[in-house]
SELOTI-105235 format. One record per residue (C-alpha): residue in one letter; x, y, z. Coordinates in steps of 0.1 Angstrom, whole numbers, plus 2048, in hexadecimal, padded with zeros to 3 digits. Each point is the difference from the previous one (the first is absolute). Layout:
BEGIN
AXYZ...
// end
This chain:
BEGIN
A8017FD800G82381E807L8057F37E2R7FE8177DAV80F7F37DDL80881B7E6D7FF8017DEA81B81D7F6S8027F47DDW8088177E5Y8067FF7D6P8058197E4P7DC8047F2K80A7EC7DFE80E7E680ER7EB7F781CN7E180A813A8097F9829R7DB804809Q7F37E97E9E8177E2804F7FA806827K7DC7FC7FBE8047DE7ECR81B7F1819H80F809823I80A7F581FP7E27F8813G7EF81E818A8158177F0S7F88257F2F8118107E6F81382680AD7FE8117E1I81F8137FEE7F38167ECE7E580B817C811803821R81B81B7F3D8018287FCK7E78057DFS80E829801S8247F67FCP80D8017DDY81B7E3807D7F07D8804F7F47ED821M80B820818L7FA7FA823P7DA80880BS7F8813819E7F97F5823S7DC803802Q7FF7F47DBF8187DB809A7E77FC823D7E07FD7EEY8087EF7E1V8157E1817G7E3804819G7E67FC7E4L8147DC7FDG7FD7F381EV82180780CS803816825N81D809815D7FF7DE80ET8027EE7E0H8187E87F0V8038077DFV8117EA7E3V80880F7DDY8087EA7E5D7FD8097D7G8017E87E5D81A8147EAE8167E27EBV82080D813G7F17F1822T7FA823814F7FA8237EEY7EC815810A7FC7EF81BP81A80E817R7F18277F9A7DD7F680DW8187F181FW8158217FFM7E3812801F7F07ED81FR81E80B80FA8038227F7F7D880380EG80D7F8826H7F87DB7F6K8157E280DE7EF7E07FFV8087FD7DBS8107E67EEV8087F77D8L7F67DD7F3N8207F27F9G8027F77DAG7E380C7F6F7DF7F27F4K8177EE7E2N80A7EC818W7E47FF813L7EF7ED7E2K81D7EB7F9E8027F0821G7DB7F77FCH7F081981EP7D48037F5V7FA81A7F2T7D98177F5A7EE8127EFE7EA80B81DI7FE81E806T801809826Q7F481F814P81180B819T7EA81181FP80E8227FBA81B80A81FV80C819814F8248107F5K81481880FA82380F7EDR816815803L81F8027ECN8267F680FR80E81B7EAA8227F580BL7F77DD7E5V7FA8237E2K8188127EFT7F68247F1F80D80C7DCD80F81B815E80F7E8818M8117EB7E0V80C8227F7Q81080C820N8107DA804V8138057E1S81B81780CS7F87F482AL7FD7E07F8K7F17F6823F7F07E17F1Q80D7E47E7V7EA7FC7DEV7F27DF7F1D7F27FE7DCS7F27E17F6R7F980B7D9P8117E67E7E82480D7FBG7FA80B7DDR7EB81F80BF812803822R81C8097E8G7EB8127EAT8047EA7DFE7DE7F77FBL7DF80F805D7EB7FF823Q7E07F77EDG8028207EFL811816811E8278067FCS8137F081FG81B804814H8037FE825I7FF815820P828811806G8147EC81DA7E27E27FAV8087DA7FCN7F47E27E9I7F17E480AP7E17F27ECF7E67F7814H7FC7DD7F0S8297F680EF7EC7F5823L7E77EB7EFS80E7D97F4E7F57F17E1T7DF7F280FG7F682280AH80B7FD828E80C818812K8287F5805S80F7F581EI80B81981BE8237F77FDE7FD8067D8I7E9822809Q81E80C818E81D7F47E8I7F18167E0F7FC821812R8277F9810A8097FB7DDK7ED8267F6N81280B81FV7E1806810D802807821L7E47EE815S808814826K7FC81F7EBP7E38157F1L7F17F67E1T7E680E7E2A7F37E47E5T7F48147DEC7F67F67DFR7E98057E4K7E780C819G7FE7F681DV7F57D67FBT8207EB7FAA81581181AC7E57F381CQ8137E07F4I82281180DA7EF809825L7EE7DE803A8267EE7F0A80F814824F7E3802816L8077D77FBC82480380AG7F1815824K8018207EFR7DC814807D8068227FBV8077FF7D5A7F18207F3V7F37FE7DDY7FF8207E7D7DB8027F7G8038187E1S8207E67F9W80B8077DAS7E080F7F1E80681E81BW8228047FAF8047FE7D9H7E581D801R80A81981BA8237F980AP81C8187EBP80C7F27E2H8297F7814Y7EE7EC81DK7F57E67E1V81D7E87FDS7FD7F07DBE81E7ED7ECV7EA80E7E0K805822809R8267F780AG8057F77E3K7F68197E1
// end
């Protein structure tokens, strides 16, 4: 009774329809966590955090109270893609009892666990949200950090986008000065499960990322950055912040010399 399972799947509209797939089959008792709905719709950037009241109303409607243990998953082929974003959102709004289904829906199916098309109507609950600002970085804070270096920055995008050698979903690519690149899939095994804690620690060590010091994650739109936060969390580091605007905002707002690109450097 104290557990709520949420499907936080999202796919590019031309590729797959997450809500339709949920209607066709999902984990019994699960509800659909619509990342398109639970966001700041007034922002020009994708998937920015909603207000405290918006988040509270949305998850309360899914039957989640402050005492509920929430488990999130998604159906992406890599195993886990959007679920860590939902996990981080709950944590950012003060909810501690939230987990990610290791291996995602892909492995739930592979292991032969039950699925259903039956839609459960949860009893609405009261959720009180309080934003933990330590887990969210703003554009201004990221700009200040370029010179102050108060925290490490890890970028979870593919190497080509980080280096600026390939387009980032239509945008010119590159990265924030001083950022380190660890593509998010580095933390996932071939089966789509999270790698062992020892393997994750070694990945961070190889990139000279010190988990004992402040760390902020970034990506294209604040989604796969949450995989960095999750990986560090598994190693015992529970205070990784996410730059919510990520490259989407940085590209449009940062001065040109704050956008590091090998392509531009080569011209």
